[in-house]
Structure formats: C-alpha cells, structure tokens
N, C-alpha and C positions, 0 to 999 in steps of 0.2 A: 624647146620639144619638137623635134618633125612630126609631121603630121603621122598617125597611128594607123600600123597598116591592119585592112581587117578584109580576111576573104571572101569572098562573096559566097551567096548561097547561107550564110551560117544558122543556123537552127537556133531560135530562141528558146525554145524549150524539147525538152531531150527526154526520153520516156523508155520504157525498160521494154523490153523483150520476152516473151514469154508464148509458147508453142502456135510459134509462127505469125504473133500480132505483136504490135507495136500499143503500153497500156500506160497508163497514168498509176498510182498508186494504187492499192482498194480506197485506202483513207482519205486518200487527195493530196499526200503529204511532197510536198518538195522543198529543193534547199537552191541556193545561189553559187551560180558557178563562171568564177572571174577570169582575166587575160592578165599573165603577170606582169606584161608590160606594162599597163593603164591599172591596173588592180578596177576595174573597173569590172563588172556584173555586164556578162552580154549574154543569161540565158540561164531557164533554170530548169534543174532536173528534178526527175522523181525523185524521191525516195521513198527505199525500200522498207520496208516494216516485217515483222515476225509473219504476217497473211501472204504478203507481197511471196518470201523464200518459198511460205508453204506450196502457192500457187507453181510456181517456177518449176520446183521439185517434183511436186505431180506432175506435172506436163510430159519433165526427164523421167520417174519414174516409168512412166505409162508411154515411153517413147524408147523404152530398152526392155520391158516387158512384153511388150504386144506390136512394136512398129520394126521395120525391115534393115533399121541400119546396125544392132550388135551381128545381123543374121546373115550378112552381105560377105559376097568373096570378099578377099582381100584386095584384088584387081578390082572392085566394083569399090572399095570403097576408095580406092588409090585413085580410080579416076576425079570421084567429088576432088579430093584431097586437090590435084592438078588443076583441077577448074580455078577452085581458090585460090591458090598462088598465080593462073594468070590473071585472075581480078583482082587481084594484091598489085602488081606488078603495074597492071594497064591502069592504075592509079594509083599510081606510086607519088606524079606532081602533086595531085589533089592529098592524099594522105601525110606526106612531108606538111605541107601548108596550117594544114589543121592543128596534125603535132607540136609544129613551131607555135604558131595560134596558142592551145591548148597549157602548153606546156614549158615557151620562151625556152625552148634546144635551140640551138644555132640550125637553121633551115639546111645548108651544107651535112650536117650533119645526121639530121629528121632525114633525110633522101637517103641513106647509109640503111638508116632500123627501117622502111620501106621493104625493100631491096630483103633485108636479111628476115623479115617477117614470111615471104614468099619462097622463102629458100628453107627455112622451117614445115612449109606443109611438103614442099616438092623431095625434102629429105626423107621424111615418117613416108610418105607414097612410096617411094623406095622398099623403103625397110620392111613396112610390112607384108608387102612382095617378095621377098625375098629371103623373110623370115621362115629358118624351122625349126621345127623342136626333136629333142633328145628320146631316143631307144634305145633300152639297154635290155640286154638278150643274154640268158644264159640257156647255153644251147641243150633240146629236151627237156628243160626246167620250168623255164617261166621268161615271158618277153613284158618289159615294164615300158610302159610309155606315156610322157606328157602331155596334157590337154589343155591348152592355153586356152584361156576364155575372158575375156572383159568384165569386171568386178560390177560395175553398174555406173550411180550417178556419181562423180563429179563436179565436187565443188570446187572452184579456181577464183583466187584473190591476187589481185594484180597491185604493184605498184605503181607510184606517178611517174618515175624516172624513165626513160621511154618506153611510156605505155603498150600500142599499140604493137612492137617487136616481142615485149617479154609478152605480153596476151599470145600469141602465135608458139610460144614455146612450151604452154601449157597445152592451149589449146590444141594444137597438131599432133602431137601424140594419145590426146585423150582423144580424141574426136576417132583415129587411123586406132587404135586399138580397139574400137567397138563403143566405147563408153556413150554417155550420154553427157551433158556438161549445163552445168549452174555457176556463169560468168559474174562477179565483183569487183569490177575495174573499181579500183582505188575514186573516192571523191572529188580527188580537187580538177582529176583530168578525165571528162566521160565521153571527152567529144567524138578520140579519132573509135572508140571502144562503139561506139552507138553505127559506126559503118560493117560492123565485121555482120551484124543481122540480112542485111540488103546482099552483101557478098553471099555469103551462106545457102540462102536465100535462089537468090540466082545458080549459082553450083548445084540445086539440088539435091542438098540437105534436107532428110523430112524430117518436117512441122514438132516440136520438141526435145530434137537432138540437140539445139543451143540453142540458150538462154541465156536474156542477161537480165539483173536487179543492182540496178544505182544503186548507191547511200551510203551512210553511213558505219564505218566498218562496227561501232558497238549497238547499231542497228542490224543493218543488214549481212556482214559479216559475222556477228553472234550469230543470228539465227540460222544462219548456212551452217556453221561450227556447228551447232548444236542439232542440229536435224538428224534425226534417228534414221533416217533414209540417204544419210549421202556417206557411204560408208567410207570416201576420201576426199584428203581437203589436201591441192599445192598450193602454197601461202606464198610470196615474196614479200619480206619488206621486214620491217624493224623488228628488234632482236624482243624486245620488251612486250613487242604484240605476237611475235608468235610462241613464247612463255604463255601469254593467256592460252592461247589458243590450243598448244598443247596441253593446259590442265579443262579445258571445256571439251577437248577431242577423248579425254582417258574416260569419258563415264560410256560411250559406244565402243570405243577399244577404236575408231577408225586408223583409217592406215593416215600419214602422216608426211610429206616432203614440204622442207622448208627451209628457202633460201634466204638466210638473218645476214648483219650487217658485219663491217667485212672496216680493220681499219690495219690495211695490206702496206708490207714492208716493200723498199724501194734499196736493194741496197747494192751498192758499188763501190767494190776493191778499186785499188790503188791501180790494177791493171787492165780496169776495164775501154772500151773502146766509151772515152768519154765524150766524144760529142752523140755520139746514138744513145750515149745513154741519161744524156743532158733533152736529149729528144723526145723521149721516153715515160722520162718522170717527169718531164710538160706534160705531155697528151698523159698520163696515166694521170695526173690530178686533176687537170684544169677543162678537158675534156668532156662531152655535155654538163659542162658550168661545173660539173666537181660533183653531180649529183648522181655519183655512181659507186653500188656496191663493192666493183673490186677496185674502186682505189688507189694507189701508191701514197696513200700521205700522208707514210712515215718515210722519208726518204733517209737512208743509213748509211756513212759515207767515212771510207778510211780517213785518216788523219793526216794522211800525205798528201791529200788530194783535197783537203775538205775547203780549203781557204779558195782556191782554185775554180775547183763545182760552185761553192754558192756565190763565187762574185759575177758566174756566168747565168748560172741558174737563176738569179735575181736578176741580171741586165734584161735576161726572155723574157723572163713575166713580167717586167713591168711592161714590155712592149706587146703582150696580147692585147688584141681588139678586143673589147667591149662595145658592147651596141646592139644594135635590134635584131631580134631575130631573126626577121625577116631580109638581111640585108647580106649578103653570101662573104663578104671579108669581113664578117664579127664571128668572133669563133669562139665569147664567152657570153651566152643573152642576160636572160633575165631567169633568174630563182624564181621555182612555182608560184609561189604564193605567200602572203605578205605572213604569213604563222612560223614561214619555215626560213623565211630572209632572214625572222628577230632572232630564232636560234642560231642561225648560221654567224650574223652581227655580234653576237654574244661572245661564242668562242673568238669572233676576234679582236675584240678584248680582251676574250682575257690573253690571249695569245702573244700581246706586247706586254703583257707581266711574265710571260712565263717563256720569252724565248729575245732575241735579237729582230728587231722586222726590219725585211730588208727590200719587202716590196709591196705594197697594197695599202690594207687597212685600214678600209674605207668603202667609201661610194663611190665612183671613179668620176673623173672632173668631166660637167655637160649632163649628166642621167640624175637628175634629183629623183626623177617618178619612179616609179615601179620597184621591181627585186633586184639591181645593178648591184654587184657583189664585185671591188675590182680583186683580181688576181692576188693572193694574199700566200707570203714568206717569212714564216719564223723559221732564225737560226738558235745552233743553240742549244733544244728544248733536251730537256733533260726528261730519263723515261718514267718519272712521277708526274710529270705534268698532264696537268684533264685533254690537252693539245696531243700528246702524242697517246696517251690510252681511249680516248671515246668519239665514237665514230661524230662529225662536221655535217657529212655529206653537202660539200659547196665548195668554193675554190680556195680553199684552204692548206696550205703543206706544211709538214713541221719538219725541219732536218736536224740532223742530231750524229756527233764524228763516233767513232768507235775505231779501236786499237790494234786489232787485232781478228783472227774466227772467231772465237770463242766468243769473244765480249760480241760480234755482230752479230750470233746466233741464240744470245742472251736477249738481245738486245731486240729480235725481231721479233721471238716466241714468245716475249713482256707484255702479252696483254692479251685479254678474255677472249677476242676473236681470233680467225683462222682459217680467213677464206682464199685469197691470192695471196701471192707474193714473186716479186721481182729479182734475180738476179743478176747482175752484172760484172762478169769474172772472164780471162782467155783462159783459165787455168783448170781442165777440163775436172780434174781430183777434186780439184774445191768444188767446184761446181754440181759436181754428181752427188759428191757427199751434203753439200749442203741445202741441197733441193729436197735429198730424203731427210734430213733429219731436223726441218725447217715444220714448222706446225700451220698448215695451210692442205686445202682443197686443191689448189691446182697453183702450179709455178710457171711461170716462165722464166728462161732461161734468155738473156739476151735478148729481149722480143719483148715487146710491149703487147698489151690483151688482142692475142689474135687466136680465135680457141675453133678447132674444127669438131663439126657438132657430133663423131661418134664419141668426143671424147664425154670423159662423166662431168659433171657439172655439179659444184657446191662446196662447200664447204667444213669445218670441224671444231670443236668447241659453240664458242655462243654465236659462231658465222653458218648453224644450218644441222639438221636431219637428216642426212639422207643423200640419195644423188638424185638427177638425171641426165639426161644424154643418151643419145644414144638406145643401143637398147638397154641400158639402165630404164629411161620412162618408160619406154613397153612393158617393160619388169613391173614398173612401180601401178600402171593401171590394170593390168590382167592378172587373176589366179593361174599358177602352175599348179594344175592337179597331177595326182600322180595317178596310173592307172595300172594294175598289175593282173598277169593274167595266167595261169598254171597251165602250162605247155606237155608235162608228164604224169605219173602218179604222182598226188598230195600224202604225202606225211607227214600227218597232224597225230601230234598225242593225244591218242584214245581217252580222255579222261571222261570216269566211271563208269569204266566197260566192266570193269574185274567187278563188280559191286556188284553188277546187275546179272551178270551170272554167279 
C-alpha cells in the first residue's frame, strides 16, 4: 500500500463554535473521527448533547432578537456574504484537500465543490439586493403590501457527502434572509465544517449569528429538531431519518425543508446520442463515489440498443480509475466510513443474485485496505429487485431493458423515490411528455446533473418535502406578512347598531 497522504496542520480535536467561541461539550463528551482511506482515527470531536444545543440556540436567539444581523440593510448583509465567498475561493486548495481527506472524495471533484460553495454565497448576496415584494392596489379603496421578515433561528442538518458545499446551500440563503443559524454537520465528516467559523468571523458576521454543534444525529440532531426556540429545520439526508424529523417537529409545528433519498432513473431511448448518454450515465452514478442523492442509479435502456449499451457501458466502468482520493488521476475514491462501506458491499452481494454482473463486484485489485469499491454494473435487473428499489448510495448501478415509452415510464416511476430523472432522446415530443409525466422533482433532458441556482431543488414522494433554490430558499427562511391599508371610507356591517337604538 502506498504511503498514506496527510494534509498539513490537521487538527487533533474539533470543537463546537457557539456565540463566537470555540468550545468543548458541556459534559466533555467526544467521538472519534476517522479518514476513509486508512480507517484510522485522526482526531476527536466534541460530541454535542442537549446542553450544547441549548447554548447554541440561546446564542442564536439573542443574536436574532437583540443583534444587528436581521436589521441590516440587504446591501450590508450582501457585503458580508461576498466577503465569505472571497474567503472560500481564496482557500479553495485547502478546502478541497481537507474535504478529500475527510470524505474520500476524489481531489479533482472536491475542487469544484469549493468553488460552488463560494458561488452559493455570491448568488444569495445578489438575490437579496435585487429582491422586491409585491404591492396590490385597489384605487381609492385599499392598498396591500407584503412585508417579508426573517423567521428566526434556523436549524441546519447536513449530510456527509460533499459536506462543505451542501452546508453552503443552507447557510447562504439562511444568513442572506437575516436568520441566525445552528449547524449540525454529519458526524462522519466534521473537518471542513469547522472552517466556517473562522471564515465567517473574518468576514464580519456578528457573534451568535452562526453556531456549530458537532455530534450524533440521535443526540445533537434530535435536540435541535425538538428545541422549542427553533422554528425552522432544513435537513438533507436519508429518508428514514427525514421521517423521524417530521414526527419530532410536529409538536412545535416547525417549518420543514427536507431533501431526502433518491433512486433516480436514467432513461436511454434508441434514438439517443449513445456516446453522450453513456458518458452521462457513467458520470451520473460513479462521480462523487456514487454517494450522491441525485445519482442515476437505475439505467433503463430501450431493447433495440440494450446489448450494445450494456457492452459499452461495462467496458468503460471496468476502466474507471479507483485509487487514492488525493491522486488527480483517481475517478472513484474511498467510501466515507466502514459502516457505509459494509452497507454498499452488502448490496453488491445482493446484486450478484439479482442481475448479471458485468463489472466490479468487490474490492479493486491492489486496494486491500480502506473503503474502496470497484464500480459495479448489474444488467437484466427486474423491477422488484432490491438493487432496483433501494437506495445504495455507492458506485453500484442496475440496468434494465424496456420495450416502449409506456413501459419506460412505468419502470421510471416504479419506486418510492422521486428526486431526479435523466432522459436521453432526440424526439422532442417524447422528451417533453416523458419529462412532465415522470415522478421526479428535477429532470435533465440530454444532459447530466448541471443545475442553475435559480431553479427549485427538491423531490417528490419519499425524496423530499418542499423545495429550496433561488427565491424558494428565501421564501423558506422568511415570513411573508400581508399588510392591508384602507384608502377610502370603510364600509363595515354595523353589528348590534339597531339593537342599541
């Protein structure tokens, strides 16, 4: 095994950040953090409990009720957000290095995530300056206008896949809207999240506006969801966790935005540009180590091109470079954690009995340690198979043939999830009809996953609740209060007037 790469100046202990200070847990609790290449512990992290969440929420509440942030002009908040974006861009190399070390993401893909995080802050800085609210007039009678105001303390719970970038998706609109926040990052990947505190501090974000509590979902996450002074929860993660959050948030009737699991179809019709479709279908499930919610992990192929597609796809999959995440040649790195590796490998074994194994099926040669999985391709997978129905969240793909458009749509919609869909066809009528009938929150026609930040992001069915992205994010973090003013004589029925006379 090659010498294991270690970034310089790695912390040995990761703390919470509450009210402008780095602190340990009140009770001193910690948990171990490992890197996914060697599976050895490189640090401990403060393990947040209810007491730590209480402190963080109290700081965020004070910053919201008494601090300047919610009352600043949009342009003033935008200046801070742009400074944050500048800092993220300036640290791109360091951020990518730490993200790769902590998550196992290939370094070339981690670099793109840092720049996307910066762009999220610039986008919402622009949006709040350009935003305006509606006025509705009835001449001589009434004017009504909308007063938009931040809701309060937002609880943000983020996943371990591309953690820094996904944290920015929530932090940028929440802060832009004037909310204060408590961030609970995934326990598998706390390293890059710890960088936000210094970035925010140096950009001039007031103390208490941003608070970070590390810890397990059942401790810190649970306490944040149940806290009575947190009116909003934005969660990205697994569907069963989302169901638990939904139940626990019901008591306080919290606002919820949840982007959950996916089992997205990639539908390839016979008239598709086959080479482009194969490029996209490979990238769509094997990039980010397959650990992506929008992965096109079910490939549905029209029967007349099915054999050709499978042959070409499998040949490319076998050629994918699996290796050290820090090596620029690596296309698939290491899965995030031994627990997750074991889960994915169990699906690889299931797939061998549910389909025809065309590529992969175990560890890659020469990678006996860590959490490496060879890109695995199973063909002839039936729609009731577990690897067709269940989210694997790794470099494993199921390929299934279809005879006609109706069968393709039935197969595409035949799972509990509905996050994304990818459709490859040159037939414009078919493309639009299929896109509008597929049960997915987002659809890409003849394209891989490239999203304009102005568009809604979210899923249907078991893939989510609500949408964020663009103005929909601002809508989530703000209340829209209708104010009505009478301009003329008020004609109100005079209840009780006749009885008094």
